[in-house]
PLY file of the C-alpha trace (Angstrom):
ply
format ascii 1.0
element vertex 338
property float x
property float y
property float z
element edge 337
property int vertex1
property int vertex2
end_header
19.74 -18.16 -157.90
17.22 -16.39 -160.10
17.34 -14.08 -163.12
15.14 -11.34 -164.51
13.93 -11.54 -168.08
16.18 -8.62 -169.02
19.27 -10.29 -167.56
18.64 -13.34 -169.72
17.95 -11.23 -172.80
21.18 -9.28 -172.35
23.23 -12.49 -172.25
22.04 -13.57 -175.71
21.31 -10.19 -177.36
17.62 -11.06 -177.44
14.42 -9.00 -177.53
11.62 -9.43 -175.00
7.95 -9.62 -175.95
5.86 -9.73 -172.77
2.23 -10.86 -172.60
1.88 -11.68 -168.87
3.46 -10.28 -165.68
7.12 -11.15 -165.18
8.20 -13.77 -162.62
11.90 -14.35 -161.85
13.37 -17.33 -163.72
14.92 -19.91 -161.39
15.59 -22.88 -163.67
15.17 -24.43 -167.13
12.57 -26.97 -168.26
11.00 -28.27 -171.46
7.96 -26.25 -172.50
5.57 -29.16 -171.88
6.32 -29.43 -168.15
7.65 -25.91 -167.47
6.23 -23.65 -164.76
5.95 -19.87 -164.55
9.37 -19.53 -162.91
11.14 -21.54 -165.62
12.76 -20.87 -168.99
12.03 -23.00 -172.06
12.88 -22.91 -175.74
11.53 -24.00 -179.09
14.11 -25.55 -181.40
11.96 -25.68 -184.54
8.51 -24.72 -185.81
7.17 -28.26 -185.34
7.32 -27.80 -181.58
5.34 -24.54 -181.46
2.19 -26.62 -180.82
3.53 -27.49 -177.36
3.13 -23.85 -176.29
-0.67 -24.00 -176.51
-1.09 -25.48 -173.03
2.31 -24.56 -171.61
2.74 -22.66 -168.35
6.34 -21.68 -169.16
7.34 -18.28 -167.81
9.63 -17.30 -170.69
10.31 -19.11 -173.95
13.13 -18.61 -176.47
11.76 -18.36 -180.02
12.45 -16.96 -183.48
10.75 -13.78 -184.70
8.59 -15.65 -187.23
7.08 -17.86 -184.51
5.74 -15.00 -182.38
2.23 -15.08 -183.87
1.80 -18.62 -182.51
3.30 -17.92 -179.10
0.98 -17.05 -176.20
3.78 -17.01 -173.60
6.30 -14.34 -172.76
8.98 -14.58 -175.45
12.71 -14.02 -175.73
13.23 -13.46 -179.45
16.58 -14.45 -180.99
17.93 -15.49 -184.40
19.09 -18.92 -183.22
17.05 -20.37 -180.31
19.23 -23.46 -179.91
22.40 -21.40 -179.63
20.81 -18.95 -177.19
19.54 -21.84 -175.09
23.00 -23.44 -175.10
24.55 -20.23 -173.76
21.94 -19.79 -171.03
22.19 -23.37 -169.74
25.59 -22.57 -168.26
24.33 -19.95 -165.84
21.94 -22.50 -164.33
24.43 -25.37 -164.11
25.53 -26.14 -160.58
29.29 -26.56 -160.29
31.17 -27.83 -157.26
31.50 -25.29 -154.51
33.80 -25.83 -151.60
35.05 -23.79 -148.69
38.30 -25.75 -148.88
40.36 -25.02 -151.98
42.18 -28.33 -151.49
40.60 -31.18 -149.54
42.77 -32.62 -146.79
42.55 -36.13 -148.29
44.02 -35.04 -151.64
47.58 -36.24 -152.30
49.60 -33.51 -154.00
53.29 -33.76 -154.86
55.41 -30.95 -153.47
56.75 -30.10 -156.93
53.29 -29.46 -158.40
52.53 -25.84 -159.32
48.86 -25.19 -158.60
47.20 -21.80 -158.76
45.62 -20.71 -155.50
42.19 -20.46 -157.17
42.15 -24.18 -158.09
39.68 -26.40 -156.20
40.72 -29.99 -155.55
38.14 -32.34 -154.02
38.55 -35.42 -151.84
40.92 -38.27 -152.77
42.45 -36.62 -155.82
46.09 -37.45 -156.62
48.39 -34.88 -158.24
51.80 -36.08 -159.47
55.24 -34.53 -159.73
55.84 -31.40 -161.82
52.14 -30.99 -162.61
51.00 -27.48 -163.54
47.34 -26.53 -162.97
46.44 -22.95 -163.84
43.76 -20.69 -162.41
40.08 -21.48 -161.84
40.31 -25.22 -162.50
38.09 -27.63 -160.55
38.87 -31.29 -159.87
36.04 -33.39 -158.49
36.70 -36.41 -156.20
39.06 -39.23 -157.20
40.69 -37.49 -160.16
44.23 -38.64 -160.90
46.67 -36.29 -162.61
50.01 -37.98 -163.30
53.51 -36.50 -163.53
54.34 -33.62 -165.89
50.74 -32.92 -166.89
49.91 -29.31 -167.76
46.31 -28.10 -167.39
45.49 -24.58 -168.56
42.95 -22.30 -166.89
39.19 -22.76 -166.40
39.09 -26.54 -166.82
36.51 -28.73 -165.08
37.14 -32.39 -164.23
34.24 -34.56 -163.13
34.85 -37.44 -160.67
37.27 -40.24 -161.59
38.99 -38.57 -164.53
42.45 -39.99 -165.25
45.05 -37.84 -167.01
48.26 -39.78 -167.48
51.90 -38.73 -167.72
52.98 -35.78 -169.91
49.50 -34.89 -171.24
48.80 -31.23 -172.05
45.27 -29.78 -171.81
44.23 -26.33 -173.03
41.88 -23.70 -171.61
38.17 -24.09 -170.85
38.08 -27.88 -171.21
35.62 -30.25 -169.54
36.39 -33.91 -168.85
33.56 -36.21 -167.80
33.66 -39.09 -165.35
35.72 -42.12 -166.21
37.54 -40.72 -169.21
41.18 -41.72 -169.56
43.57 -39.38 -171.36
47.01 -40.71 -172.30
46.65 -44.48 -171.99
49.07 -46.60 -174.02
48.27 -47.16 -177.67
47.75 -50.69 -178.96
51.11 -51.41 -180.60
52.85 -54.78 -180.72
55.38 -56.58 -182.89
55.13 -60.29 -183.73
58.18 -62.56 -183.60
58.92 -65.78 -185.49
57.10 -67.84 -182.86
53.94 -65.73 -183.18
54.54 -64.13 -179.79
53.62 -60.51 -179.22
56.14 -57.88 -178.05
54.79 -54.55 -176.82
56.04 -51.36 -178.48
56.58 -48.67 -175.86
54.41 -45.60 -176.38
56.73 -42.60 -176.12
54.45 -39.78 -177.26
51.63 -38.13 -175.37
48.27 -36.39 -175.90
47.87 -32.67 -176.60
44.36 -31.23 -176.21
43.48 -27.73 -177.40
41.18 -25.08 -175.92
37.40 -25.42 -175.42
37.35 -29.21 -175.74
34.78 -31.48 -174.06
35.41 -35.20 -173.59
32.59 -37.55 -172.57
32.32 -40.19 -169.88
34.39 -43.38 -170.27
36.07 -42.13 -173.42
39.69 -43.18 -173.94
42.37 -41.29 -175.84
45.67 -43.13 -176.35
49.05 -41.43 -176.28
51.12 -41.39 -179.45
53.71 -44.03 -180.21
56.38 -41.42 -180.99
54.58 -38.22 -181.98
51.59 -36.95 -180.00
47.90 -37.66 -180.38
46.28 -34.28 -181.15
42.79 -33.06 -180.26
42.45 -29.53 -181.65
40.46 -26.52 -180.41
36.70 -26.73 -179.98
36.37 -30.50 -180.44
33.38 -32.27 -178.86
33.71 -35.98 -178.03
30.76 -37.98 -176.66
30.74 -40.90 -174.21
32.36 -44.28 -174.92
34.54 -43.11 -177.80
37.96 -44.65 -178.44
40.70 -42.62 -180.11
43.85 -44.60 -180.83
47.47 -43.47 -180.84
48.66 -40.70 -183.16
45.16 -39.71 -184.27
44.82 -36.03 -185.21
41.36 -34.45 -184.89
40.85 -30.98 -186.40
39.17 -27.88 -184.98
35.47 -27.96 -184.07
34.86 -31.57 -185.04
32.17 -33.53 -183.15
32.26 -37.26 -182.48
29.24 -39.06 -181.01
29.00 -42.14 -178.82
30.74 -45.46 -179.50
32.86 -44.23 -182.40
36.25 -45.95 -182.82
39.09 -44.17 -184.59
42.11 -46.34 -185.34
45.75 -45.31 -185.13
47.21 -42.42 -187.14
43.88 -41.42 -188.69
43.73 -37.73 -189.53
40.33 -36.08 -189.14
39.85 -32.62 -190.66
38.13 -29.52 -189.29
34.38 -29.42 -188.61
33.95 -33.15 -189.23
30.82 -34.75 -187.74
30.96 -38.48 -186.99
27.75 -40.35 -186.09
27.40 -43.02 -183.43
29.10 -46.40 -183.83
31.04 -45.33 -186.90
34.50 -46.83 -187.37
37.50 -45.11 -188.94
40.33 -47.37 -190.12
43.99 -46.68 -189.38
45.98 -44.11 -191.40
42.79 -42.74 -193.00
42.69 -39.05 -193.99
39.34 -37.24 -193.87
39.12 -33.73 -195.29
37.33 -30.74 -193.69
33.54 -30.33 -193.51
32.59 -33.99 -193.80
29.62 -35.71 -192.14
29.87 -39.47 -191.53
26.54 -41.03 -190.60
26.06 -43.56 -187.81
27.38 -47.13 -188.26
29.46 -46.12 -191.28
32.79 -47.88 -191.76
35.44 -45.68 -193.36
38.21 -47.77 -194.91
39.70 -45.28 -197.38
40.45 -41.57 -197.54
37.67 -39.00 -197.93
38.97 -36.13 -200.04
35.77 -34.20 -200.82
33.43 -32.59 -198.30
29.92 -34.02 -198.05
27.81 -36.64 -196.28
29.02 -40.25 -196.35
27.20 -43.48 -195.44
28.16 -47.12 -195.77
27.03 -50.21 -193.90
26.15 -53.76 -194.91
25.28 -57.04 -193.14
28.40 -59.14 -192.59
29.33 -61.87 -195.09
32.43 -63.96 -195.76
35.34 -61.62 -196.38
36.17 -63.01 -199.85
32.55 -62.42 -200.89
32.62 -58.92 -199.46
35.66 -58.07 -201.60
33.80 -59.21 -204.72
30.69 -57.26 -203.70
32.65 -54.09 -202.98
34.18 -54.19 -206.47
30.75 -54.69 -207.99
29.29 -51.88 -205.92
32.00 -49.40 -206.89
31.96 -50.23 -210.61
28.25 -50.87 -211.15
26.67 -48.39 -208.75
24.59 -46.65 -211.46
23.06 -49.95 -212.59
22.33 -50.93 -208.98
20.58 -47.60 -208.29
18.54 -47.99 -211.47
17.51 -51.49 -210.49
16.42 -50.31 -207.04
14.35 -47.48 -208.51
12.47 -49.94 -210.72
11.88 -52.58 -208.07
11.15 -50.48 -204.98
8.34 -48.05 -204.23
10.70 -45.32 -203.03
0 1
1 2
2 3
3 4
4 5
5 6
6 7
7 8
8 9
9 10
10 11
11 12
12 13
13 14
14 15
15 16
16 17
17 18
18 19
19 20
20 21
21 22
22 23
23 24
24 25
25 26
26 27
27 28
28 29
29 30
30 31
31 32
32 33
33 34
34 35
35 36
36 37
37 38
38 39
39 40
40 41
41 42
42 43
43 44
44 45
45 46
46 47
47 48
48 49
49 50
50 51
51 52
52 53
53 54
54 55
55 56
56 57
57 58
58 59
59 60
60 61
61 62
62 63
63 64
64 65
65 66
66 67
67 68
68 69
69 70
70 71
71 72
72 73
73 74
74 75
75 76
76 77
77 78
78 79
79 80
80 81
81 82
82 83
83 84
84 85
85 86
86 87
87 88
88 89
89 90
90 91
91 92
92 93
93 94
94 95
95 96
96 97
97 98
98 99
99 100
100 101
101 102
102 103
103 104
104 105
105 106
106 107
107 108
108 109
109 110
110 111
111 112
112 113
113 114
114 115
115 116
116 117
117 118
118 119
119 120
120 121
121 122
122 123
123 124
124 125
125 126
126 127
127 128
128 129
129 130
130 131
131 132
132 133
133 134
134 135
135 136
136 137
137 138
138 139
139 140
140 141
141 142
142 143
143 144
144 145
145 146
146 147
147 148
148 149
149 150
150 151
151 152
152 153
153 154
154 155
155 156
156 157
157 158
158 159
159 160
160 161
161 162
162 163
163 164
164 165
165 166
166 167
167 168
168 169
169 170
170 171
171 172
172 173
173 174
174 175
175 176
176 177
177 178
178 179
179 180
180 181
181 182
182 183
183 184
184 185
185 186
186 187
187 188
188 189
189 190
190 191
191 192
192 193
193 194
194 195
195 196
196 197
197 198
198 199
199 200
200 201
201 202
202 203
203 204
204 205
205 206
206 207
207 208
208 209
209 210
210 211
211 212
212 213
213 214
214 215
215 216
216 217
217 218
218 219
219 220
220 221
221 222
222 223
223 224
224 225
225 226
226 227
227 228
228 229
229 230
230 231
231 232
232 233
233 234
234 235
235 236
236 237
237 238
238 239
239 240
240 241
241 242
242 243
243 244
244 245
245 246
246 247
247 248
248 249
249 250
250 251
251 252
252 253
253 254
254 255
255 256
256 257
257 258
258 259
259 260
260 261
261 262
262 263
263 264
264 265
265 266
266 267
267 268
268 269
269 270
270 271
271 272
272 273
273 274
274 275
275 276
276 277
277 278
278 279
279 280
280 281
281 282
282 283
283 284
284 285
285 286
286 287
287 288
288 289
289 290
290 291
291 292
292 293
293 294
294 295
295 296
296 297
297 298
298 299
299 300
300 301
301 302
302 303
303 304
304 305
305 306
306 307
307 308
308 309
309 310
310 311
311 312
312 313
313 314
314 315
315 316
316 317
317 318
318 319
319 320
320 321
321 322
322 323
323 324
324 325
325 326
326 327
327 328
328 329
329 330
330 331
331 332
332 333
333 334
334 335
335 336
336 337
């Protein structure tokens, strides 16, 4: 599959500035290694220097970078956003002559649109509903009573457990598990654990992407909620009854404990940890490795990490830090170069 310059420009409302003859664009590459039949982009002005020796056929740039660009240019206001949109037309999705592979096991009560593609060794449970244009790659398991709205894409080995609901235009990457039991136990007088049955489920909104080997637990009584437009990276754990607001983004290895409520447009950096029952307001950024152990009520950027020490000493230090922070900052300014 190939595209003309004008076809690409029309998709992102861009303007073409041509300096060499046009060659059809067949794929995407970074500008350093790109060839004449490939599309590249420049994310920021620091990378303009890479165009000096580039053989890229067409490059996405801002208007103000044109005077430093010797290649054919596709001029847009936001190169990163334009690039993001164009990547999808080059991405190869599963194609199959068979809408449902003969090795797939599908319960007779399942309601599956005729446009849905189901690859080898998938298992579809009772009363499942899968709406139009969904694709399930090999070895996906969809348990009883799951509802999947239209245009969803499931990579190999995705597990969606009983009663989960998934909205439109969602993408689930390999190995993710949606609807596993939350970690909930009661302790008796003999210090023996007794499991608390998890009776809720998981409800996922529209336009959500969930990364490889991420786990999202079902609610204990009420549902775990992942709202519209959320992006979740690989190896993230979301515990039972968590509520994540619209358009939030969570990067790799984050752990969010039970019943935490994350606001809209919250960004959480890698390896951060959110304690149980924490409330985080809208428009917050939490940097990598930060441990959040109390509510965040004002928007802004938050950071907090320290080497481990004995817990009793940490409690003393945390009190000192919170009450004497101005003195500590003043001391650091005097005794450090920065």
